[in-house]
C-alpha positions as CSV (number, residue, x, y, z in Angstrom):
1,X,-9.5,-0.7,-9.4
2,X,-12.9,-2.4,-10.1
3,X,-15.3,-0.5,-12.4
4,X,-19.1,-0.3,-12.1
5,X,-19.5,-3.6,-13.9
6,X,-17.5,-5.4,-11.2
7,X,-14.7,-6.1,-13.7
8,X,-11.1,-5.2,-13.0
9,X,-10.2,-3.1,-16.1
10,X,-6.8,-3.8,-17.6
11,X,-4.6,-1.0,-18.8
12,X,-4.8,-1.5,-22.6
13,X,-1.7,0.6,-23.2
14,X,1.5,-1.1,-24.0
15,X,1.3,-3.7,-21.3
16,X,2.0,-7.3,-22.3
17,X,0.1,-10.2,-20.7
18,X,3.1,-11.1,-18.6
19,X,3.4,-7.5,-17.3
20,X,-0.3,-7.4,-16.5
21,X,0.1,-10.7,-14.6
22,X,3.2,-9.4,-12.8
23,X,1.3,-6.3,-11.7
24,X,-1.6,-8.4,-10.3
25,X,0.9,-10.6,-8.4
26,X,2.6,-7.5,-7.0
27,X,-0.8,-6.0,-5.9
28,X,-1.7,-9.3,-4.2
29,X,1.7,-9.4,-2.4
30,X,1.2,-5.8,-1.1
31,X,-2.3,-6.7,0.0
32,X,-1.1,-9.7,1.9
33,X,1.6,-7.7,3.6
34,X,-0.8,-4.9,4.5
35,X,-3.1,-7.5,6.2
36,X,-0.2,-8.4,8.5
37,X,0.0,-4.8,9.8
38,X,-1.8,-3.3,12.8
39,X,-5.0,-1.6,11.9
40,X,-3.7,1.9,12.5
41,X,-0.6,1.3,10.3
42,X,-2.7,-0.3,7.6
43,X,-5.3,2.5,7.7
44,X,-2.7,5.3,7.6
45,X,-0.8,3.7,4.7
46,X,-4.0,3.1,2.7
47,X,-5.3,6.6,3.3
48,X,-2.0,8.3,2.4
49,X,-0.6,6.1,-0.4
50,X,-3.8,4.8,-2.1
51,X,-6.4,7.4,-1.3
52,X,-4.1,10.4,-1.4
53,X,-5.0,12.1,1.9
54,X,-2.5,14.8,2.9
55,X,-0.6,14.8,6.2
56,X,-2.9,17.5,7.4
57,X,-6.0,15.5,6.6
58,X,-4.5,12.4,8.4
59,X,-3.6,14.6,11.4
60,X,-7.2,15.8,11.6
61,X,-8.7,12.4,11.1
62,X,-6.6,10.6,13.7
63,X,-6.3,13.5,16.1
64,X,-2.5,13.5,15.8
65,X,0.0,16.3,15.5
66,X,1.8,16.6,12.1
67,X,5.1,15.2,13.5
68,X,3.2,12.2,14.9
69,X,1.6,11.5,11.5
70,X,5.0,11.7,9.7
71,X,6.7,9.4,12.2
72,X,3.8,7.0,12.3
73,X,3.8,6.7,8.5
74,X,7.5,6.2,8.5
75,X,7.3,3.4,11.0
76,X,4.3,1.9,9.1
77,X,6.3,1.9,5.8
78,X,9.2,0.1,7.5
79,X,6.8,-2.5,8.9
80,X,5.3,-2.9,5.5
81,X,8.7,-3.4,3.9
82,X,9.6,-6.0,6.6
83,X,6.3,-7.8,5.9
84,X,6.9,-7.7,2.1
85,X,10.5,-9.1,2.6
86,X,9.1,-11.9,4.8
87,X,6.7,-12.9,2.1
88,X,9.2,-12.5,-0.7
89,X,12.8,-12.5,0.5
90,X,14.3,-12.5,-3.0
91,X,13.5,-8.7,-3.1
92,X,16.0,-8.0,-0.4
93,X,18.2,-5.1,-1.3
94,X,21.2,-5.8,1.1
């Protein structure tokens, strides 16, 4: 998250430089995978997983029933996983 100064603050906890770099690489990988998804999938995932909107809020926002929101998110998560594995096959958990 970028702060008001435009600088991406680093968690000054117990993170080592290599852990910080790995976290940045992971974020970049997720962003690249998200860019490959359809707009609706990407929007639903971002709003739910990053912005914390509830299923009810998503249903109202998209005009969907609750079951449709849940199934759409499930499909979007599977598509994101597929995109991540395409970008980084070594993470396959077969």
